[in-house]
N, C-alpha and C positions, 0 to 999 in steps of 0.2 A: 539321370541322363536317358534311361530307357523310356521313360514316359514321354519324352520329347521326340523320340525316333519316328513314331507315326506322323507327327506334325511335320517334321523335317522332310520325310519322304513325300508327303502330300504336296508341300511347297515346291520341292524339286520337280516332282512329276508334273505339277501344274505349269511351272515355268517351261518345262520341256515341251508340253503340249502347245503352250502359247507360242513357243518359237517355231513350231511347225504350222501355225495358223496364219503366218504372214507371207507376203510376197517375197521378201528378201530371202527367206529360207529356201523356197523352191527355185529361185533364180540361182542361188549358190549351188544347189543340187544339180541343176541343169548344166551349169558351167563345169561342174566336176565330172558329170557322167556322160555328157554328150559325145558320141563316138566320132562324129566329124570334127568336133573341136579338138579332141585328143589327137586325132590324126594330123591336124594343122599344127598342133604344138610340137609333135615329133618332127614334122617337116621343117619347122622353124629352127629347131635345135640342130637338125642335120645341115641346114643352110649355114648356120653359125659355125659349125665345125669345118665345113668346106672353106669358109672365109678364113678361119684361123690357119688351115693348112696352106692356103694361098699366100697368106701373110708371112708364114715361116720361111718362104724362099728369100725374103729380104732381110732376115735376121742373121746375126753371126752364127757360124757353126763351130762347135768346140769338139776337138778330137783328142782323146786320151789314149795313149799307147804305152806299153811297158815291156821290159825284157828282163828276165832273171835267169842266171846260170849258177850252177853249183858243181864244184869239182872236189873229189875226194881222192887222196893219194894214200895207198896202203902198201905195206911190205917194202918200205924204202930202206936202202942201205947207203952208207957213204963209201968213199974210195977204199977204205980199209976193210970194208965188209961189215962194219958195225951197223946194227939195225937202228933205224930212225923212227921217231914217233909218227903216227898217221897224221895227216893234215887235211883240213877242209877249207875250201875257198869258195865263198859266195859273192856273187856280183849282181847288182840290180840297177836297172836304168828306167826312168820314166820320162815321158814326153807329152806335153800338152800343147796343142796348136789351136789357134783361133783364126778363123778365116771369115772375111766379110766380102761379099760380092759387091763390086762397084756398079757394074752394068752387065746384064746378061741378055740383052735384047728386050723387045717390047712384048714378047709372048707372056712372060711372067706378070708384067704389069697389067696387060689386058685380061689375063686370067683372074687376077685379084679384083679388078674393076667389075668383071662379070659376076664373081662370087658375092661382091658387095651389093650389086643390084639384085641378085637373087635373094639375098638375106632381107633386103628391104621389101621385096615383093612378098616373101613368106611372112614377114611381120605384118604387112597390110592385110594379107589374106587371113591371118590369125585374128586380127582385130575385127575384120568384117564378119567372120563367123561368130566371134564373141558377141558382137552387137546384135546379130541376127538371132542368136540364142536367147539373149536378154529380151528382145522384142517378142519372140515366139513364146517364151515363158510367161511374160506379162499378159500377152493376149490369151493364152490358154488358161491362165489363172482367173482372169476376170470373165472370160467366156464361161468358165465352169460355174462361177457365182451367178452370172446372168441366167444361164440355162437352168440352173437349180431353182432360182426364184421364179422363172417362167413356168417351170413344171408345177411349182407350188400354186402359182396364180391360176393356172388352168385346172388344177385339181379342185381348188376352191370354187372355181366357176362352175364346174360340173355339179358339185354339191348344191350350189345355189339354184341351178336350173332343175335339179332333181326335186328340190323342195318346192320349186315353182310349179312343176308338173303335178306333184301330189296335191298342192293347194288348188290348182285349177281343176283337178279331178273332183275334189270335194265341192268346189263352187259349181261345177257342171251338174252334179247331182242335185244341187239346190236350185238350179236354173238361173244362176247369176251370170253365167257366160255361155257361149255357144261352142259347138264342136270345132268351129274354125279357130276360136281363141285357144282351145286346148291343143289343136294341131300345130299352131304357131309355137307354143311353149315346148312341145315335143320336138319340133324341128330345131329350135334353139338348143335343146339338150343334146340332140344328135350332133350338131355342129361343135358344141363344147367338148363332147367326148372325142370327136375327131381331132380337135386341137390338142387335147390332152395326150392322145397317142403320139401325135407329132412332137409334142414337147418332151415326152419320155424318150423318144428316139433321138432327138437332138441332144438331150442330156447324156445319153449313153455314148453318143459320138464324141461329145465334149470331154467326157471322162477318159475315153480311149486316147484322144489327142493329148490330153494333159499328161497321161502316163508315158506317152511316146516322147514328149518334149522333155519332161523333167526326170524321167526314169525313176519316178516315185509312185507308190500306190496312191490312187485317187483318195483324198481325205473326205471326212464328213463335211459337206459344204456348209452346214449350219454353223460350224466353228470358224470358218474362214473370215479373216478381216478384210472387208471390202474397201479399205482406205490405204493409200500408199504411205 
């Protein structure tokens, strides 16, 4: 069995990593950790409790009451002066009453209707935040993938223009091109470097936004699955 433990661990760890590489995992984390969503959940539960309290006014009320007395007689004697045995007397009574209100005015009914509407409103607000959280998580997930690939593209572009400038320098030495041609290549390289800086900044912003929405550390974008 021991020889199979490393393999089992590898398979388990691989499946765990794979679970973290898909969109569903991060949506579930966002739904679990979103602060606004948790606040809406508590608000909805509070509204449901208020509705239950309002409804209880129309339910029967049960009252249980009881009474218990105990009497002990000691040092008793009869008419001839003979001592009598001590006596104990216990009595107990219980009472259960059930009351049902027939009509107590429209105040209770209106209060119940109000609490019912507030519960529906809280439920709709909760679903709205849930949907917005799913949308934000999906957008952040795919934006992170896009910005990562954009940074990779611009990095490759810089490497390409650097090789172009090196090649043009060599060709200039041989007289195959002019200084104008070299200047154009150097200008293209400068533009590619500027685009790379912009892409890196956008990627950093995307990672920050991803962590804000999902409340999870930004993953290695190379492992992310870019399909739904």
